[in-house]
DRENPA-3360 file (N, C-alpha, C; in nm, 2 decimals, always signed):
BEGIN
1 = MEYGLIKI = -0.19/+0.95/-0.90/-0.20/+0.85/-0.80/-0.07/+0.84/-0.72 ~ -0.08/+0.78/-0.60/+0.04/+0.76/-0.52/+0.05/+0.61/-0.49 ~ +0.18/+0.57/-0.48/+0.21/+0.43/-0.46/+0.30/+0.42/-0.34 ~ +0.26/+0.34/-0.24/+0.33/+0.32/-0.12/+0.39/+0.18/-0.11 ~ +0.52/+0.17/-0.13/+0.59/+0.04/-0.12/+0.64/+0.01/+0.02 ~ +0.58/-0.09/+0.08/+0.61/-0.12/+0.22/+0.69/-0.25/+0.23 ~ +0.81/-0.24/+0.29/+0.89/-0.35/+0.32/+0.86/-0.40/+0.46 ~ +0.83/-0.53/+0.48/+0.79/-0.57/+0.61/+0.88/-0.68/+0.67;
9 = SETKETFI = +0.87/-0.70/+0.80/+0.94/-0.81/+0.86/+0.85/-0.92/+0.91 ~ +0.72/-0.91/+0.89/+0.62/-1.01/+0.93/+0.58/-1.09/+0.81 ~ +0.51/-1.20/+0.83/+0.46/-1.28/+0.71/+0.36/-1.19/+0.64 ~ +0.36/-1.20/+0.51/+0.27/-1.11/+0.43/+0.12/-1.13/+0.45 ~ +0.08/-1.26/+0.47/-0.06/-1.28/+0.48/-0.12/-1.22/+0.61 ~ -0.05/-1.23/+0.72/-0.10/-1.17/+0.85/-0.09/-1.02/+0.84 ~ +0.01/-0.96/+0.78/+0.03/-0.82/+0.77/-0.08/-0.76/+0.68 ~ -0.10/-0.82/+0.56/-0.20/-0.77/+0.47/-0.34/-0.76/+0.53;
17 = ENLLISLA = -0.37/-0.87/+0.60/-0.51/-0.87/+0.66/-0.53/-0.75/+0.75 ~ -0.43/-0.72/+0.84/-0.44/-0.61/+0.93/-0.42/-0.47/+0.86 ~ -0.35/-0.48/+0.75/-0.33/-0.35/+0.67/-0.46/-0.31/+0.61 ~ -0.54/-0.40/+0.55/-0.66/-0.37/+0.49/-0.76/-0.31/+0.60 ~ -0.76/-0.37/+0.72/-0.84/-0.32/+0.82/-0.80/-0.18/+0.86 ~ -0.67/-0.15/+0.86/-0.62/-0.02/+0.89/-0.67/+0.08/+0.79 ~ -0.66/+0.04/+0.66/-0.70/+0.13/+0.55/-0.85/+0.16/+0.55 ~ -0.93/+0.06/+0.59/-1.08/+0.07/+0.59/-1.12/+0.16/+0.71;
25 = GYKPQTSS = -1.04/+0.17/+0.81/-1.07/+0.25/+0.93/-1.02/+0.39/+0.92 ~ -0.94/+0.42/+0.81/-0.87/+0.55/+0.81/-0.97/+0.66/+0.77 ~ -0.96/+0.77/+0.84/-1.05/+0.89/+0.82/-0.95/+1.01/+0.80 ~ -0.95/+1.07/+0.68/-0.86/+1.18/+0.66/-0.90/+1.30/+0.75 ~ -0.80/+1.37/+0.80/-0.82/+1.48/+0.88/-0.87/+1.60/+0.80 ~ -0.97/+1.67/+0.84/-1.02/+1.79/+0.78/-1.01/+1.90/+0.87 ~ -1.00/+2.02/+0.82/-0.99/+2.14/+0.90/-1.11/+2.16/+0.99 ~ -1.09/+2.20/+1.11/-1.20/+2.22/+1.20/-1.24/+2.37/+1.20;
33 = FPGYQFQV = -1.18/+2.45/+1.11/-1.21/+2.59/+1.10/-1.29/+2.62/+0.98 ~ -1.41/+2.68/+0.99/-1.48/+2.71/+0.87/-1.41/+2.82/+0.79 ~ -1.43/+2.82/+0.66/-1.37/+2.92/+0.58/-1.38/+2.89/+0.43 ~ -1.30/+2.95/+0.35/-1.30/+2.93/+0.21/-1.18/+2.84/+0.17 ~ -1.19/+2.76/+0.06/-1.09/+2.67/+0.03/-0.96/+2.75/-0.02 ~ -0.99/+2.87/-0.09/-0.88/+2.95/-0.14/-0.90/+3.09/-0.08 ~ -0.79/+3.17/-0.08/-0.80/+3.31/-0.04/-0.87/+3.39/-0.15 ~ -0.98/+3.46/-0.12/-1.05/+3.53/-0.23/-1.08/+3.67/-0.18;
41 = QDSLKDVL = -1.11/+3.75/-0.28/-1.14/+3.89/-0.26/-1.29/+3.90/-0.20 ~ -1.31/+4.01/-0.12/-1.44/+4.03/-0.05/-1.55/+4.03/-0.15 ~ -1.53/+4.08/-0.27/-1.64/+4.09/-0.37/-1.69/+3.96/-0.42 ~ -1.60/+3.85/-0.40/-1.64/+3.72/-0.46/-1.70/+3.63/-0.35 ~ -1.69/+3.67/-0.22/-1.72/+3.57/-0.12/-1.87/+3.53/-0.12 ~ -1.96/+3.62/-0.17/-2.10/+3.59/-0.17/-2.13/+3.48/-0.27 ~ -2.05/+3.45/-0.37/-2.08/+3.36/-0.47/-2.00/+3.23/-0.47 ~ -1.90/+3.23/-0.38/-1.81/+3.11/-0.37/-1.86/+3.02/-0.25;
49 = CFLTEKDD = -1.83/+2.89/-0.26/-1.87/+2.80/-0.16/-1.80/+2.82/-0.03 ~ -1.87/+2.83/+0.08/-1.81/+2.85/+0.21/-1.81/+2.71/+0.28 ~ -1.69/+2.68/+0.33/-1.67/+2.55/+0.38/-1.70/+2.55/+0.53 ~ -1.77/+2.45/+0.58/-1.80/+2.43/+0.72/-1.76/+2.29/+0.76 ~ -1.74/+2.28/+0.89/-1.69/+2.15/+0.95/-1.79/+2.03/+0.91 ~ -1.92/+2.06/+0.90/-2.02/+1.95/+0.88/-2.08/+1.96/+0.74 ~ -2.00/+2.00/+0.64/-2.04/+2.01/+0.51/-2.06/+1.87/+0.45 ~ -2.18/+1.82/+0.43/-2.20/+1.68/+0.38/-2.14/+1.66/+0.24;
57 = EFKCFFER = -2.14/+1.76/+0.16/-2.09/+1.75/+0.02/-1.94/+1.71/+0.03 ~ -1.86/+1.77/+0.12/-1.72/+1.74/+0.13/-1.69/+1.61/+0.20 ~ -1.78/+1.58/+0.29/-1.77/+1.45/+0.36/-1.79/+1.34/+0.26 ~ -1.88/+1.35/+0.17/-1.90/+1.25/+0.07/-1.78/+1.24/-0.02 ~ -1.71/+1.35/-0.05/-1.59/+1.35/-0.13/-1.49/+1.26/-0.07 ~ -1.46/+1.28/+0.06/-1.36/+1.21/+0.13/-1.39/+1.06/+0.14 ~ -1.52/+1.03/+0.15/-1.56/+0.89/+0.16/-1.55/+0.81/+0.03 ~ -1.52/+0.87/-0.08/-1.50/+0.80/-0.20/-1.36/+0.74/-0.21;
65 = QLFRVYAC = -1.28/+0.76/-0.11/-1.14/+0.72/-0.11/-1.13/+0.56/-0.12 ~ -1.06/+0.52/-0.22/-1.03/+0.37/-0.24/-0.88/+0.34/-0.23 ~ -0.85/+0.24/-0.15/-0.71/+0.20/-0.14/-0.71/+0.06/-0.20 ~ -0.60/+0.03/-0.27/-0.58/-0.11/-0.32/-0.45/-0.17/-0.26 ~ -0.45/-0.29/-0.22/-0.34/-0.36/-0.17/-0.29/-0.47/-0.26 ~ -0.17/-0.47/-0.30/-0.11/-0.57/-0.39/+0.01/-0.64/-0.32 ~ +0.03/-0.76/-0.35/+0.15/-0.84/-0.31/+0.22/-0.89/-0.42 ~ +0.35/-0.91/-0.41/+0.43/-0.97/-0.51/+0.42/-1.12/-0.51;
73 = GEEDIDEV = +0.41/-1.18/-0.62/+0.40/-1.32/-0.63/+0.52/-1.40/-0.58 ~ +0.63/-1.34/-0.58/+0.75/-1.41/-0.53/+0.76/-1.41/-0.38 ~ +0.77/-1.54/-0.33/+0.76/-1.55/-0.18/+0.88/-1.49/-0.11 ~ +0.99/-1.48/-0.17/+1.11/-1.43/-0.10/+1.11/-1.28/-0.10 ~ +1.02/-1.21/-0.16/+1.01/-1.06/-0.15/+0.90/-1.02/-0.06 ~ +0.95/-0.96/+0.06/+0.85/-0.92/+0.16/+0.82/-0.78/+0.15 ~ +0.75/-0.75/+0.04/+0.70/-0.61/+0.01/+0.55/-0.61/-0.03 ~ +0.49/-0.51/+0.01/+0.34/-0.49/-0.01/+0.33/-0.35/-0.07;
81 = LVVGDSIK = +0.23/-0.34/-0.17/+0.21/-0.22/-0.24/+0.07/-0.16/-0.21 ~ +0.06/-0.04/-0.16/-0.06/+0.03/-0.14/-0.08/+0.13/-0.25 ~ -0.20/+0.14/-0.31/-0.22/+0.23/-0.42/-0.35/+0.31/-0.39 ~ -0.34/+0.44/-0.41/-0.46/+0.53/-0.39/-0.43/+0.66/-0.45 ~ -0.54/+0.74/-0.46/-0.52/+0.88/-0.51/-0.43/+0.96/-0.42 ~ -0.44/+0.94/-0.29/-0.36/+1.01/-0.19/-0.34/+0.92/-0.07 ~ -0.21/+0.88/-0.05/-0.19/+0.79/+0.07/-0.09/+0.85/+0.17 ~ -0.04/+0.96/+0.14/+0.06/+1.02/+0.23/+0.00/+1.04/+0.37;
89 = GWSKAFLK = -0.12/+1.10/+0.38/-0.19/+1.12/+0.50/-0.21/+0.99/+0.58 ~ -0.25/+0.89/+0.51/-0.27/+0.76/+0.58/-0.14/+0.71/+0.63 ~ -0.04/+0.71/+0.55/+0.09/+0.65/+0.59/+0.15/+0.72/+0.72 ~ +0.13/+0.85/+0.73/+0.18/+0.92/+0.85/+0.10/+0.88/+0.97 ~ -0.03/+0.87/+0.96/-0.11/+0.82/+1.07/-0.08/+0.68/+1.10 ~ -0.06/+0.60/+1.00/-0.03/+0.45/+1.02/+0.10/+0.43/+1.09 ~ +0.20/+0.50/+1.05/+0.33/+0.48/+1.12/+0.34/+0.54/+1.26 ~ +0.25/+0.64/+1.28/+0.25/+0.70/+1.41/+0.17/+0.63/+1.52;
97 = ENQLSDFV = +0.06/+0.57/+1.48/-0.03/+0.52/+1.58/-0.06/+0.37/+1.57 ~ -0.04/+0.31/+1.45/-0.08/+0.17/+1.43/+0.02/+0.07/+1.49 ~ -0.02/-0.03/+1.55/+0.07/-0.14/+1.60/+0.14/-0.21/+1.49 ~ +0.09/-0.21/+1.37/+0.15/-0.28/+1.26/+0.29/-0.21/+1.23 ~ +0.30/-0.08/+1.26/+0.43/-0.01/+1.23/+0.55/-0.08/+1.29 ~ +0.53/-0.16/+1.39/+0.65/-0.24/+1.45/+0.70/-0.34/+1.35 ~ +0.62/-0.38/+1.25/+0.67/-0.48/+1.15/+0.71/-0.42/+1.02 ~ +0.71/-0.28/+1.01/+0.74/-0.21/+0.89/+0.89/-0.17/+0.89;
105 = LSVHISSS = +0.96/-0.22/+0.79/+1.11/-0.18/+0.78/+1.12/-0.05/+0.71 ~ +1.04/-0.03/+0.61/+1.05/+0.10/+0.54/+0.92/+0.12/+0.46 ~ +0.89/+0.25/+0.43/+0.78/+0.29/+0.34/+0.83/+0.39/+0.24 ~ +0.81/+0.36/+0.12/+0.85/+0.46/+0.01/+0.73/+0.49/-0.07 ~ +0.70/+0.62/-0.07/+0.58/+0.67/-0.15/+0.63/+0.75/-0.27 ~ +0.57/+0.72/-0.38/+0.61/+0.78/-0.51/+0.49/+0.79/-0.60 ~ +0.51/+0.86/-0.71/+0.40/+0.88/-0.81/+0.41/+0.78/-0.92 ~ +0.50/+0.68/-0.91/+0.52/+0.58/-1.01/+0.53/+0.44/-0.95;
113 = CKEKMEWG = +0.50/+0.34/-1.03/+0.50/+0.20/-0.97/+0.61/+0.12/-1.03 ~ +0.66/+0.03/-0.95/+0.76/-0.06/-1.00/+0.70/-0.17/-1.09 ~ +0.68/-0.13/-1.22/+0.61/-0.21/-1.31/+0.68/-0.35/-1.34 ~ +0.81/-0.35/-1.32/+0.88/-0.48/-1.35/+0.84/-0.59/-1.26 ~ +0.79/-0.56/-1.14/+0.75/-0.66/-1.05/+0.60/-0.70/-1.08 ~ +0.57/-0.83/-1.06/+0.44/-0.88/-1.09/+0.36/-0.87/-0.96 ~ +0.27/-0.77/-0.96/+0.18/-0.74/-0.85/+0.05/-0.81/-0.86 ~ +0.00/-0.87/-0.76/-0.13/-0.93/-0.76/-0.22/-0.86/-0.66;
121 = LIGIAAPG = -0.34/-0.83/-0.71/-0.44/-0.76/-0.62/-0.49/-0.85/-0.51 ~ -0.48/-0.81/-0.39/-0.52/-0.89/-0.27/-0.66/-0.84/-0.23 ~ -0.68/-0.71/-0.22/-0.80/-0.66/-0.17/-0.81/-0.51/-0.19 ~ -0.93/-0.45/-0.16/-0.96/-0.31/-0.18/-1.02/-0.26/-0.05 ~ -0.98/-0.15/+0.00/-1.04/-0.09/+0.12/-1.10/+0.04/+0.09 ~ -1.22/+0.06/+0.14/-1.30/+0.18/+0.14/-1.34/+0.22/+0.28 ~ -1.38/+0.34/+0.31/-1.43/+0.37/+0.44/-1.53/+0.27/+0.50 ~ -1.49/+0.19/+0.60/-1.58/+0.10/+0.66/-1.60/-0.03/+0.59;
129 = WVLLFEED = -1.52/-0.05/+0.48/-1.53/-0.18/+0.40/-1.40/-0.23/+0.36 ~ -1.39/-0.37/+0.36/-1.28/-0.44/+0.29/-1.34/-0.53/+0.19 ~ -1.29/-0.52/+0.06/-1.34/-0.61/-0.04/-1.23/-0.71/-0.08 ~ -1.27/-0.84/-0.08/-1.18/-0.95/-0.11/-1.24/-1.03/-0.23 ~ -1.16/-1.10/-0.30/-1.20/-1.16/-0.42/-1.18/-1.32/-0.41 ~ -1.28/-1.39/-0.45/-1.28/-1.54/-0.44/-1.34/-1.60/-0.57 ~ -1.26/-1.68/-0.63/-1.31/-1.73/-0.76/-1.42/-1.83/-0.75 ~ -1.43/-1.90/-0.63/-1.53/-2.01/-0.62/-1.67/-1.97/-0.57;
137 = LDYAVKDY = -1.69/-1.84/-0.54/-1.82/-1.80/-0.50/-1.92/-1.79/-0.61 ~ -2.05/-1.82/-0.58/-2.15/-1.81/-0.68/-2.20/-1.66/-0.69 ~ -2.20/-1.59/-0.58/-2.24/-1.45/-0.59/-2.18/-1.37/-0.48 ~ -2.19/-1.24/-0.48/-2.13/-1.15/-0.38/-2.20/-1.16/-0.25 ~ -2.13/-1.17/-0.14/-2.18/-1.18/-0.01/-2.11/-1.08/+0.09 ~ -2.17/-1.05/+0.20/-2.10/-0.96/+0.30/-2.10/-1.03/+0.43 ~ -2.00/-0.98/+0.51/-1.99/-1.03/+0.65/-1.94/-0.91/+0.73 ~ -1.91/-0.93/+0.86/-1.86/-0.83/+0.95/-1.73/-0.87/+1.01;
145 = LNDSIKVG = -1.63/-0.78/+0.99/-1.50/-0.80/+1.06/-1.51/-0.76/+1.20 ~ -1.57/-0.65/+1.23/-1.59/-0.60/+1.36/-1.71/-0.50/+1.36 ~ -1.73/-0.43/+1.47/-1.85/-0.34/+1.48/-1.85/-0.23/+1.38 ~ -1.73/-0.19/+1.33/-1.72/-0.07/+1.24/-1.68/-0.10/+1.09 ~ -1.64/-0.23/+1.07/-1.59/-0.26/+0.93/-1.65/-0.39/+0.88 ~ -1.71/-0.38/+0.76/-1.77/-0.49/+0.69/-1.68/-0.54/+0.59 ~ -1.70/-0.67/+0.55/-1.61/-0.73/+0.44/-1.71/-0.78/+0.33 ~ -1.67/-0.75/+0.21/-1.75/-0.80/+0.10/-1.66/-0.90/+0.02;
153 = YIPADESF = -1.72/-1.02/+0.00/-1.65/-1.12/-0.08/-1.71/-1.12/-0.22 ~ -1.63/-1.10/-0.32/-1.67/-1.08/-0.46/-1.62/-1.19/-0.55 ~ -1.70/-1.26/-0.62/-1.65/-1.36/-0.72/-1.57/-1.29/-0.83 ~ -1.45/-1.34/-0.85/-1.36/-1.27/-0.95/-1.26/-1.38/-1.01 ~ -1.25/-1.38/-1.14/-1.15/-1.48/-1.20/-1.02/-1.40/-1.23 ~ -0.93/-1.48/-1.28/-0.79/-1.42/-1.30/-0.80/-1.31/-1.40 ~ -0.89/-1.32/-1.50/-0.89/-1.21/-1.60/-0.93/-1.07/-1.54 ~ -1.02/-1.08/-1.44/-1.05/-0.95/-1.38/-0.93/-0.90/-1.29;
161 = LDSVGPSL = -0.87/-0.99/-1.22/-0.76/-0.95/-1.13/-0.64/-0.90/-1.21 ~ -0.62/-0.96/-1.33/-0.51/-0.91/-1.42/-0.54/-0.77/-1.48 ~ -0.67/-0.74/-1.49/-0.71/-0.61/-1.55/-0.70/-0.50/-1.46 ~ -0.69/-0.52/-1.33/-0.69/-0.41/-1.23/-0.55/-0.40/-1.17 ~ -0.45/-0.38/-1.25/-0.32/-0.36/-1.20/-0.29/-0.23/-1.13 ~ -0.18/-0.21/-1.07/-0.15/-0.09/-1.00/-0.16/+0.04/-1.08 ~ -0.13/+0.03/-1.21/-0.13/+0.15/-1.29/-0.27/+0.20/-1.33 ~ -0.38/+0.12/-1.31/-0.51/+0.16/-1.34/-0.56/+0.27/-1.25;
169 = NTNALFLS = -0.61/+0.38/-1.31/-0.66/+0.49/-1.23/-0.78/+0.46/-1.15 ~ -0.81/+0.53/-1.04/-0.92/+0.50/-0.95/-1.05/+0.51/-1.02 ~ -1.08/+0.60/-1.11/-1.21/+0.60/-1.17/-1.23/+0.48/-1.25 ~ -1.13/+0.43/-1.33/-1.15/+0.31/-1.41/-1.17/+0.19/-1.32 ~ -1.09/+0.19/-1.21/-1.11/+0.08/-1.11/-1.25/+0.08/-1.05 ~ -1.30/+0.19/-1.02/-1.44/+0.20/-0.96/-1.54/+0.15/-1.06 ~ -1.53/+0.18/-1.18/-1.63/+0.14/-1.28/-1.62/-0.02/-1.30 ~ -1.49/-0.07/-1.31/-1.48/-0.21/-1.32/-1.53/-0.29/-1.20;
177 = LLELILQN = -1.51/-0.23/-1.08/-1.55/-0.29/-0.96/-1.70/-0.29/-0.95 ~ -1.76/-0.18/-0.99/-1.91/-0.17/-0.98/-1.97/-0.27/-1.08 ~ -1.92/-0.28/-1.20/-1.97/-0.38/-1.30/-1.96/-0.52/-1.24 ~ -1.84/-0.55/-1.18/-1.82/-0.68/-1.13/-1.93/-0.72/-1.02 ~ -1.95/-0.62/-0.93/-2.04/-0.64/-0.82/-2.19/-0.66/-0.87 ~ -2.23/-0.58/-0.97/-2.36/-0.59/-1.02/-2.38/-0.72/-1.10 ~ -2.28/-0.77/-1.17/-2.29/-0.89/-1.24/-2.30/-1.01/-1.14 ~ -2.26/-0.99/-1.02/-2.26/-1.11/-0.92/-2.36/-1.09/-0.81;
185 = LPGRKNGN = -2.46/-1.01/-0.83/-2.57/-1.00/-0.74/-2.65/-1.13/-0.74 ~ -2.70/-1.18/-0.63/-2.78/-1.30/-0.63/-2.92/-1.27/-0.70 ~ -2.98/-1.38/-0.74/-3.11/-1.37/-0.80/-3.22/-1.35/-0.69 ~ -3.34/-1.34/-0.74/-3.45/-1.32/-0.64/-3.46/-1.44/-0.55 ~ -3.50/-1.42/-0.43/-3.51/-1.52/-0.33/-3.63/-1.62/-0.36 ~ -3.61/-1.74/-0.35/-3.71/-1.84/-0.37/-3.71/-1.94/-0.25 ~ -3.78/-2.05/-0.26/-3.79/-2.14/-0.15/-3.66/-2.20/-0.11 ~ -3.57/-2.21/-0.20/-3.44/-2.27/-0.17/-3.33/-2.17/-0.14;
193 = GYEPLN = -3.36/-2.04/-0.13/-3.26/-1.94/-0.10/-3.23/-1.86/-0.23 ~ -3.11/-1.81/-0.24/-3.08/-1.72/-0.35/-3.01/-1.80/-0.46 ~ -3.03/-1.76/-0.58/-2.97/-1.83/-0.70/-2.90/-1.72/-0.78 ~ -2.78/-1.76/-0.83/-2.70/-1.66/-0.91/-2.77/-1.63/-1.04 ~ -2.76/-1.51/-1.09/-2.82/-1.48/-1.22/-2.72/-1.52/-1.33 ~ -2.78/-1.58/-1.44/-2.69/-1.62/-1.55/-2.69/-1.52/-1.66;
% end
């Protein structure tokens, strides 16, 4: 996993909101040239996967990308942590093209996390989605941030948020997140609307 420590000059709340939108809209660049992933001998080419620009299998692979955004609980520390399996590509595009880069003082990417700091999970970004957590919700709901990005509000208590720290790998996060969403689906619709399942 990769950890991107961002030092900012803007208020954290405003910056994080726009940061999540940026992450949800990020699309990794793929090669426009068809070919093989590795250089291979002619005798093996008939049995190895040939990559094409419109290969749905590889498109699905890239769309599994999850980014997590954490903030430090101490108000005087203007730092935000972005966690993902690979964030270098996003950070380059972000600093080059995004208007938020004007408020970034520095970005440090590493393979380890500053565990001594107390990081709190703010939200998760996936292609086309931002997931936020609210303790007071009865069940999971969705809304639209704009034409291309949806937002999901997921009920979550402190025990869940404490369990998904920066060091948790993406597969474990995905399983925890899936379980949380399934547990908070609304009940079947009746005359009074939806009711949470107990």
